[in-house]
C-alpha positions in Angstrom: 0.0 0.0 0.0 2.9 2.4 0.8 4.4 1.8 -2.6 1.1 2.6 -4.3 0.7 5.8 -2.4 4.3 6.8 -3.1 3.8 6.0 -6.9 0.7 8.1 -7.0 2.5 11.0 -5.3 5.6 10.6 -7.5 3.5 10.9 -10.7 0.5 12.9 -9.5 2.1 15.8 -7.7 4.4 16.9 -10.5 1.6 16.6 -13.1 -0.9 18.4 -10.9 1.5 21.2 -10.0 2.6 21.6 -13.5 -1.0 21.7 -14.7 -1.9 24.4 -12.1 1.2 26.5 -12.4 0.3 28.4 -15.6 -2.7 29.9 -13.8 -0.4 31.3 -11.1 2.6 32.0 -13.5 0.9 33.1 -16.7 3.2 34.2 -19.4 2.7 37.0 -21.9 4.1 35.4 -25.0 1.9 32.8 -26.5 3.4 29.6 -27.6 1.8 29.9 -31.0 3.1 33.6 -31.2 -0.4 34.6 -32.2 -0.2 32.7 -35.4 -3.2 31.0 -37.1 -3.6 27.9 -39.1 -6.6 27.6 -41.4 -8.0 30.7 -40.0 -7.9 29.7 -36.3 -5.3 30.2 -33.6 -2.9 27.3 -33.4 -3.2 26.9 -29.6 -4.9 30.0 -28.3 -3.9 33.0 -26.1 -3.9 31.0 -22.8 -1.0 28.7 -23.8 2.2 30.8 -23.1 5.9 30.1 -22.8 5.9 31.5 -19.3 3.2 29.0 -18.2 4.9 26.1 -20.0 8.4 26.8 -18.6 7.1 27.8 -15.2 4.9 24.7 -14.9 7.7 22.4 -16.0 10.2 24.0 -13.6 7.8 23.7 -10.6 6.9 20.1 -11.5 10.5 19.2 -11.8 11.3 20.8 -8.5 8.5 18.7 -7.0 10.0 15.6 -8.6 13.4 16.5 -7.1 11.9 16.7 -3.6 10.1 13.3 -4.2 13.5 11.7 -5.2 13.2 11.5 -9.0 14.0 14.8 -10.8 13.9 13.1 -14.2 10.5 11.6 -13.7 9.3 15.0 -12.4 10.6 16.7 -15.5 9.1 14.2 -17.9 5.7 14.1 -16.1 5.5 17.9 -15.8 6.4 18.5 -19.4 4.2 15.7 -20.6 1.2 17.1 -18.6 1.7 20.5 -20.3 2.3 19.1 -23.7 -0.9 17.0 -23.4 -2.8 20.2 -22.5 -1.3 22.1 -25.4 -2.2 19.2 -27.8 -5.7 19.3 -26.5 -5.9 23.0 -27.1 -4.8 22.5 -30.7 -7.7 20.0 -31.2 -10.1 22.4 -29.5 -9.2 25.2 -31.9 -9.7 22.8 -34.8 -13.2 21.8 -33.8 -14.1 25.4 -33.0 -14.0 25.6 -29.2 -12.7 29.0 -28.2 -9.8 29.5 -25.9 -10.8 29.3 -22.3 -14.0 27.4 -22.9 -14.4 24.0 -21.2 -14.4 20.8 -23.2 -15.8 18.4 -20.7 -13.8 15.2 -20.1 -11.0 16.2 -22.4 -10.0 19.2 -20.3 -9.8 17.0 -17.3 -7.8 14.1 -18.8 -5.5 15.6 -21.5 -2.7 16.5 -19.0 -2.9 13.0 -17.3 -2.5 11.2 -20.7 0.4 13.5 -21.7 2.2 13.0 -18.4 1.7 9.2 -18.4 3.0 8.9 -22.0 6.1 11.1 -21.5 6.8 9.9 -18.0 6.7 6.3 -19.1 9.8 6.9 -21.2 11.7 7.6 -17.9 10.0 5.1 -15.6 7.4 2.4 -16.3 4.2 2.7 -14.3 2.1 -0.3 -13.2 -1.5 -0.6 -14.4 -3.1 0.0 -11.0 -1.6 3.4 -10.3 -2.2 4.4 -14.0 -5.9 3.7 -13.7 -6.2 5.5 -10.4 -4.4 8.5 -11.9 -6.7 8.4 -15.0 -9.8 8.4 -12.8 -8.7 10.4 -9.9 -6.9 13.3 -11.5 -9.9 14.3 -13.7 -12.1 14.2 -10.5 -9.6 16.5 -8.7 -9.2 18.8 -11.7 -12.6 20.6 -11.4 -12.0 21.0 -7.6 -8.7 22.7 -8.3 -10.3 24.9 -11.0 -13.1 25.9 -8.6 -10.5 26.9 -5.9 -8.7 28.9 -8.6 -11.9 30.7 -9.4 -12.6 31.4 -5.7 -9.1 32.9 -5.4 -9.8 35.0 -8.4 -7.0 33.2 -10.4 -9.3 31.8 -13.0 -12.3 33.4 -14.8 -14.3 30.1 -15.1 -15.6 28.0 -12.2 -14.7 24.7 -13.9 
């Protein structure tokens, strides 16, 4: 049981912190530099270099304190890359930047973190399933807290 809890913390904390960090550390320069593709923004105004770098750094530091800086780096970057990829898809299907896309907004970062993190350290099926179910449940709670703290415009 202790090993399962440690695995969940080792993977979940860096991905969660990286995913929340861009709200606290928003950047000014969009990753897509304001460019469009087929008439739509590539990623949108909310995906910034400052948020990506800041989130990756904070998640990596979290991994360092948990004893695996490389996994922290991979999981953090993977979480943010998953979120960026999902924003790309949202723009293609016409969902504006900042608007919720239920289920996908809650799981994109988890999938990205699991994919990139698994290149550094394999993860067993049980913690993977717990993260795939648990993190999307915690995501709206974190968003609501961000809204209450006036860090986010949307409740969820």
